[in-house]
C-alpha positions as CSV (number, residue, x, y, z in Angstrom):
1,M,99.7,95.1,59.9
2,E,99.4,94.3,63.4
3,Q,97.9,96.7,65.6
4,K,99.8,98.2,68.8
5,L,98.2,97.4,71.7
6,H,98.1,100.2,74.4
7,I,99.2,100.3,78.1
8,L,98.3,102.9,80.6
9,V,101.2,103.6,83.2
10,V,100.2,104.6,86.5
11,D,102.4,105.8,89.0
12,D,103.5,109.2,91.1
13,E,107.2,108.6,90.7
14,E,108.2,110.1,87.2
15,R,111.3,107.6,87.2
16,I,109.4,104.6,87.6
17,R,107.0,105.8,84.6
18,R,109.6,106.5,82.4
19,L,111.8,103.1,83.2
20,L,108.4,101.3,82.7
21,R,107.7,103.6,79.4
22,M,111.3,102.8,78.0
23,Y,111.0,99.0,78.5
24,L,107.5,98.6,77.2
25,E,108.0,100.7,74.1
26,K,111.2,98.7,73.0
27,E,108.6,95.5,72.9
28,G,106.1,97.7,70.7
29,Y,103.6,98.6,73.1
30,G,102.0,102.4,72.8
31,I,102.2,104.0,76.1
32,E,100.3,107.0,78.0
33,E,101.0,108.0,81.4
34,A,99.4,109.1,84.6
35,E,100.6,110.3,87.9
36,D,97.6,110.2,90.3
37,G,94.4,108.3,90.5
38,E,91.7,111.0,89.6
39,T,93.7,111.4,86.1
40,A,94.1,107.6,85.6
41,L,90.4,107.1,86.3
42,A,89.7,109.4,83.8
43,L,91.8,108.0,81.1
44,A,90.8,104.4,81.7
45,T,87.2,105.3,81.7
46,E,87.4,107.3,78.5
47,R,89.6,105.1,76.5
48,D,90.2,101.7,75.7
49,F,93.5,100.5,77.1
50,D,94.8,97.1,76.5
51,L,96.4,96.9,79.9
52,I,96.9,98.8,83.0
53,L,100.0,99.3,85.1
54,L,98.6,100.7,88.2
55,D,100.7,101.7,91.3
56,L,98.8,101.0,94.7
57,M,100.0,104.2,96.3
58,L,99.0,107.1,94.7
59,P,97.9,110.8,95.9
60,G,94.4,111.3,96.2
61,I,92.5,108.2,94.8
62,D,94.6,105.2,95.4
63,G,95.1,102.2,92.9
64,T,92.6,100.1,94.8
65,E,90.0,102.9,94.6
66,V,90.9,103.2,91.0
67,C,90.4,99.7,90.2
68,A,87.4,99.3,92.3
69,R,85.5,102.3,90.4
70,L,86.8,100.8,86.8
71,R,85.6,97.3,87.4
72,Q,82.1,99.3,87.7
73,V,82.1,100.0,84.0
74,K,84.9,97.9,82.1
75,S,86.9,94.9,82.6
76,T,90.2,96.0,81.3
77,P,93.3,93.8,82.7
78,V,95.0,95.5,85.7
79,I,98.4,94.6,86.9
80,M,99.2,96.4,90.5
81,L,102.4,97.8,91.3
82,T,102.8,97.5,95.4
83,A,105.5,97.8,97.8
84,K,106.9,94.9,99.9
85,G,105.3,96.1,103.1
86,E,101.6,96.5,101.4
87,E,100.7,92.7,101.3
88,T,97.3,93.4,103.0
89,N,96.5,96.1,100.3
90,R,97.7,94.0,97.6
91,V,95.4,91.3,98.6
92,H,92.6,94.1,98.9
93,G,93.6,94.9,95.2
94,F,92.8,91.5,94.0
95,E,89.5,91.7,95.9
96,V,88.5,94.6,93.9
97,G,89.4,93.3,90.4
98,A,93.3,93.5,90.1
99,D,94.5,90.6,87.7
100,D,98.2,90.2,88.8
101,Y,100.8,92.2,90.8
102,V,104.4,93.2,90.9
103,V,106.3,93.8,93.6
104,K,108.8,96.9,94.1
105,P,111.8,97.3,93.7
106,F,110.8,94.8,90.6
107,S,112.9,94.0,87.6
108,P,111.7,95.4,84.2
109,R,111.9,92.2,82.6
110,E,109.5,90.4,85.0
111,V,107.0,93.3,84.7
112,I,107.3,92.4,80.7
113,Y,106.9,88.9,81.3
114,R,103.8,89.7,83.3
115,V,102.2,92.0,80.9
116,K,102.8,89.6,77.7
117,A,101.4,86.8,79.7
118,I,98.0,88.5,80.7
119,L,97.8,90.0,77.3
120,R,98.5,86.7,75.6
121,R,95.8,85.1,77.4
122,S,93.3,87.9,77.5
123,S,93.8,88.6,73.6
124,A,93.5,84.8,73.1
125,T,90.1,84.5,74.8
126,A,88.6,88.2,73.6
127,F,89.1,88.4,70.3
128,L,87.7,85.5,67.9
129,S,89.3,83.1,65.3
130,K,87.0,82.9,62.4
131,E,87.5,79.1,62.7
132,A,86.1,79.3,66.3
133,N,82.8,77.1,66.5
134,S,80.2,75.8,69.1
135,S,82.4,72.9,69.9
136,N,84.2,75.7,72.5
137,N,81.2,76.2,74.6
138,I,81.0,74.3,77.9
139,V,77.2,73.7,79.1
140,F,76.4,72.8,82.2
141,P,72.7,72.7,83.8
142,H,73.2,76.4,85.8
143,L,76.4,77.4,83.8
144,V,77.3,78.1,80.3
145,I,80.8,79.5,79.1
146,E,81.3,80.5,75.3
147,H,84.7,80.6,74.7
148,D,85.0,81.5,71.3
149,A,82.7,84.9,72.6
150,H,84.4,85.1,75.9
151,R,81.5,84.8,77.4
152,V,79.9,83.4,80.8
153,S,76.1,82.8,81.4
154,A,74.5,81.7,84.9
155,G,70.8,80.9,85.3
156,G,70.3,82.4,81.5
157,Q,72.2,85.8,82.6
158,E,75.4,87.0,81.8
159,V,78.1,87.7,83.9
160,A,80.7,90.4,83.4
161,L,84.2,88.8,84.5
162,T,87.6,89.9,84.1
163,P,90.2,88.4,82.0
164,K,91.6,86.5,85.0
165,E,88.4,85.8,86.7
166,Y,87.1,84.3,83.5
167,E,90.4,82.4,82.6
168,L,90.1,80.8,86.2
169,L,86.4,79.6,85.3
170,H,87.2,77.9,82.2
171,Y,90.6,76.5,83.6
172,L,88.3,74.7,86.2
173,A,85.5,74.1,83.9
174,V,87.1,72.5,81.2
175,S,88.2,69.6,84.0
176,P,85.0,69.5,85.9
177,D,85.2,67.4,89.3
178,K,88.8,67.6,89.4
179,V,90.6,68.9,92.1
180,F,93.6,71.5,91.6
181,S,95.6,73.0,94.4
182,R,96.4,76.7,94.5
183,E,100.0,76.1,93.6
184,E,98.7,74.5,90.3
185,L,96.2,77.7,89.7
186,L,99.0,79.9,90.3
187,K,101.4,78.0,87.9
188,D,98.8,77.5,85.1
189,V,96.4,80.5,85.4
190,W,98.9,82.9,86.5
191,N,102.1,81.6,85.1
192,Y,103.6,81.8,88.4
193,E,106.4,79.2,88.5
194,F,108.5,79.9,91.5
195,F,106.7,82.7,93.3
196,G,103.2,84.2,93.9
197,D,101.0,84.6,96.8
198,L,98.5,81.8,97.3
199,R,95.9,84.3,98.5
200,T,96.1,85.4,95.1
201,V,93.8,82.2,93.9
202,D,91.7,82.5,97.3
203,T,90.6,86.5,96.5
204,H,89.6,85.5,92.6
205,V,87.7,82.4,93.5
206,K,85.7,84.6,96.6
207,R,85.1,87.3,93.4
208,L,84.3,84.9,91.0
209,R,81.8,83.2,93.6
210,E,80.2,86.6,94.4
211,K,79.6,87.4,90.7
212,L,77.7,84.1,90.1
213,N,76.0,84.1,93.3
214,K,74.2,87.6,92.0
215,V,72.7,85.9,89.1
216,S,72.7,81.9,90.3
217,T,73.0,80.6,93.4
218,E,73.2,77.3,91.8
219,A,76.3,78.3,89.6
220,A,78.0,79.9,92.5
221,V,78.2,76.4,94.6
222,M,79.4,74.5,91.6
223,I,82.9,76.6,92.7
224,T,83.8,73.9,95.5
225,T,86.7,74.2,98.1
226,V,88.5,71.2,99.1
227,W,89.7,72.0,102.6
228,G,93.6,71.3,102.6
229,V,93.7,70.7,98.9
230,G,92.5,73.4,96.5
231,Y,89.3,74.1,94.1
232,K,87.5,72.4,92.0
233,L,84.3,73.1,89.7
234,E,81.7,70.2,90.8
235,V,78.9,69.3,88.2
236,P,75.5,69.0,90.2
237,K,74.7,65.2,90.4
């Protein structure tokens, strides 16, 4: 029997929590709720959720602070719930480690789509198939990606990445030296067909470089900006 996936829904408005719970439970997910940042952070650090839907504007600790503190100890996928006028804060949410966002007022179907997309991709990389083998590894001089183990090492040290950061790096690494536009990355890594903020890509690239740079400057500079076009993973000559 397939194990039920658990989602933490964090919003200070009861009607939004109730709406999300109703739609998510219809899809077979187990739901827990929190109405403020302190409760959300306590639950998210004490328990292992498969995904967190996190409102940006919360009483007490806001969503970006919750996400930033959570990222110090866990890489649970996070989808931010944001209002239309919170674009700057939304970008900051990506900078502290959010994986995706949904703008209020939202369609519940869009939320389900985002949830399924992230859970599908994170489960595909986080849980091993018995058939997985070392041929899934991508090895460069300063960077090793063990795809079957969902593990990245730079300069001989393991690097803790969020599911979306890992996915972005792996996507670039599969086609080294190929330049991808931001639109291509949004479509293929984030599943954005018709909408999405291009800065989503920029902030994730920035975080990815920062994390790699902490252990290996050589690995960090492999992620190259091609001005006016997009990004590529450049193999040292």
